C-alpha positions in Angstrom: -14.8 11.0 16.6 -12.0 11.6 14.0 -9.8 14.6 14.1 -7.3 15.0 11.3 -4.9 16.7 13.7 -4.9 13.8 16.2 -6.1 10.8 14.3 -8.7 8.3 15.6 -10.2 9.3 18.9 -12.6 6.7 20.3 -12.9 4.9 16.9 -11.7 1.6 15.7 -8.5 2.0 13.8 -8.4 1.3 10.0 -5.8 -0.5 8.0 -5.9 1.0 4.4 -4.7 -1.8 2.1 -3.2 -0.5 -1.2 -3.6 -2.8 -4.2 -1.9 -2.4 -7.6 1.0 -3.3 -9.8 4.2 -1.4 -10.1 3.8 2.2 -11.6 0.1 2.2 -10.8 0.6 5.1 -8.4 0.2 3.2 -5.1 3.1 4.9 -3.3 2.0 8.4 -4.3 -1.6 7.8 -3.3 -0.6 6.1 -0.1 1.5 9.1 0.8 -1.4 11.4 0.0 -3.8 9.4 2.2 -1.3 9.3 5.0 -0.7 13.0 4.9 -4.4 13.9 4.5 -5.5 11.7 7.4 -2.3 12.3 9.4 -1.7 8.6 10.0 1.4 6.5 9.7 2.5 4.9 6.4 4.1 1.5 6.2 5.9 0.7 3.0 7.8 -2.4 2.1 9.9 -0.5 -0.5 10.7 2.3 2.0 11.7 -0.3 4.6 14.0 -1.9 2.0 15.8 1.3 1.4 15.8 2.1 5.2 17.4 -1.2 6.0 19.4 -1.8 2.8 22.9 -1.0 4.1 22.3 -2.1 7.6 21.2 -5.6 6.6 23.2 -5.7 3.3 20.0 -6.3 1.3 19.7 -7.5 -2.3 16.8 -6.4 -4.5 16.6 -9.9 -6.1 16.6 -11.9 -2.9 13.1 -13.3 -2.3 13.9 -14.4 1.3 15.0 -10.9 2.2 11.7 -9.5 0.7 9.8 -12.0 2.8 11.7 -10.9 5.9 10.8 -7.2 5.1 7.2 -8.2 4.6 7.1 -9.7 8.0 8.7 -6.6 9.5 6.0 -4.5 7.8 3.3 -6.7 9.3 4.9 -6.3 12.7 4.9 -2.5 12.4 1.2 -2.6 11.2 0.2 -4.8 14.2 2.0 -2.5 16.7 0.4 0.7 15.2 -3.1 -0.9 15.1 -2.8 -2.1 18.7 -1.9 1.4 19.7 -5.2 2.5 18.2 -3.6 4.1 15.2 -4.9 3.8 11.6 -2.2 3.0 9.1 -1.8 3.0 5.3 0.0 -0.1 4.0 1.8 0.6 0.7 2.6 -2.7 -1.0 1.3 -4.5 -4.1 -1.1 -6.9 -2.2 -1.9 -8.5 -5.5 -3.6 -11.7 -4.4 -6.8 -12.1 -2.4 -5.1 -14.4 0.1 -2.5 -11.7 0.8 -5.4 -9.2 1.5 -7.2 -11.8 3.6 -4.2 -12.3 5.7 -4.0 -8.5 6.3 -7.7 -8.5 7.2 -7.0 -11.2 9.8 -4.2 -9.1 11.2 -6.4 -6.1 11.4 -9.3 -8.1 13.0 -6.9 -9.5 15.7 -5.9 -5.9 16.5 -9.5 -4.8 16.7 -9.2 -2.8 13.5 -11.2 -2.4 10.3 -9.8 -2.6 6.8 -10.3 -0.5 3.6 -9.0 -1.9 0.3 -7.9 0.7 -2.3 -7.4 -0.6 -5.8 -5.4 1.4 -8.3 -7.0 0.7 -11.6 -4.3 2.0 -14.0 -4.4 1.2 -17.7 -1.5 -0.7 -19.2 -0.6 2.3 -21.5 -0.3 4.6 -18.4 1.8 2.0 -16.6 4.2 1.7 -19.5 4.4 5.5 -19.8 5.3 5.9 -16.2 7.8 3.1 -16.4 9.5 4.7 -19.4 9.5 8.1 -17.8 11.1 6.6 -14.7 14.0 5.3 -16.8 14.8 8.9 -17.6 14.0 10.7 -14.4 15.0 7.9 -12.0 12.4 9.3 -9.5 12.0 5.8 -8.0 14.0 2.6 -8.1 13.8 0.6 -11.3 11.8 -2.6 -11.3 12.8 -5.5 -13.6 10.4 -6.1 -16.4 10.0 -9.7 -15.4 8.8 -8.7 -11.9 6.3 -6.3 -13.4 5.0 -8.9 -15.8 4.8 -11.4 -13.0 2.8 -8.9 -10.9 0.4 -8.3 -13.7 -0.2 -12.0 -14.1 -0.7 -12.5 -10.3 -3.1 -9.6 -9.8 -6.5 -10.6 -8.5 -8.6 -7.5 -8.8 -10.5 -6.9 -5.6 -14.0 -8.2 -5.8 -17.3 -6.6 -4.6 -17.2 -8.5 -1.3 -13.9 -6.7 -0.5 -15.7 -3.4 -0.9 -12.8 -1.8 -2.7 -12.4 1.9 -3.4 -11.3 2.3 -7.0 -8.7 4.9 -8.0 -7.9 5.6 -11.6 -5.6 8.3 -13.2 -8.8 10.3 -13.8 -10.0 10.2 -10.2 -10.1 13.6 -8.5 -7.7 13.2 -5.6 -9.4 15.6 -3.2 -12.8 14.0 -3.8 -11.3 10.6 -3.3 -9.6 11.5 0.0 -12.8 13.1 1.3 -14.9 9.9 0.7 -12.5 7.6 2.6 -13.9 6.2 5.8 -12.0 7.5 8.9 
């Protein structure tokens, strides 16, 4: 049984795996899913800003991002083993990254749901340009965005992805998610 007020009761927890490049809307949708289902949200970006001063983190240090990724995975495992579903907000661009997350979930007796944010290039660029003015989120270097776009492996049918586009009705989308 699932109760939005209390989360999973007597059901296998679910790891919701967000997939998409920068400015696709992953963090916004992940937050919406987390709030709608009343489940925890694990975000590598949020963890960076949480630990930035404590660990003297550098946005351009790949080893530090790897450390943060491992910290996220540890949090995910802990939550899943506690029987809690969780939303994981990260790019998860490549199939092998998602496969690793599926293995983590399986080892914790959890299911996975892949959510792909299919955002047109024009929209990505508009959001990035708007962010340069509003500074609503941290800036992302163009080279990192370009690299992410090149690495993106769109989830295939065998991953059973849920597609979210800028035209998708949020409420309808949230209501169709498995719980």
